[in-house]
C-alpha angles and dihedrals in degrees: 000000000000090000092054093048090048091050092051091050091048093050090049091051093052092052109268116145107261133204131170122195105272120232106239140172123225109236101188113321103176103160099042148004128246119223102177142004121199128183119191126236095022120127100162136040127270087038113245106227113198118215113252093025133105125222130206115234118197120184119185111202142156121230122231093190140038116249135174093209143025131197130193123222119187130188135178109221108216118177088343093306119117111227117190111250114201119225126190097244122028094176108094089198087068093046104075096293119113108218141247090060113223126219116256094013128126120236139186111219111198127186142144128253108206116201109205120219091235094059113110120248105256149122116260143152121251116216112198122185132181111198130203130217090285093049090250118137120262078186140354114187135172125200133169122244137172122218111215138178 
């Protein structure tokens, strides 16, 4: 175990893109179940998101229903208030998922989280949902981040 941790730290130090599984909370996944969430690069938790950078978000989930479509909805929760957070591609079928989505299959949803330079430096919680044809959540996850200069 120590050797693997040392290897990960060494690879991070020499410039490889690093991601550690992100601690997340399920916030109402009704049409699926999340197994892992990775943000890259993210080597500490909460993830330190630098202004002007973009981060890769990979969510591995299994679907409990079939669906022809999927749509992502992202919010930043600031002082308990959800603020819409724009992402480049809302269509999950263009984010690593081959649609139609089949029941009882595993999928890797992949998208980018751009952090604009004008965002304030702060701690917040990201709420990321992927919705099916019936607007039910394949997944709804929350994870803490910190926006830094």
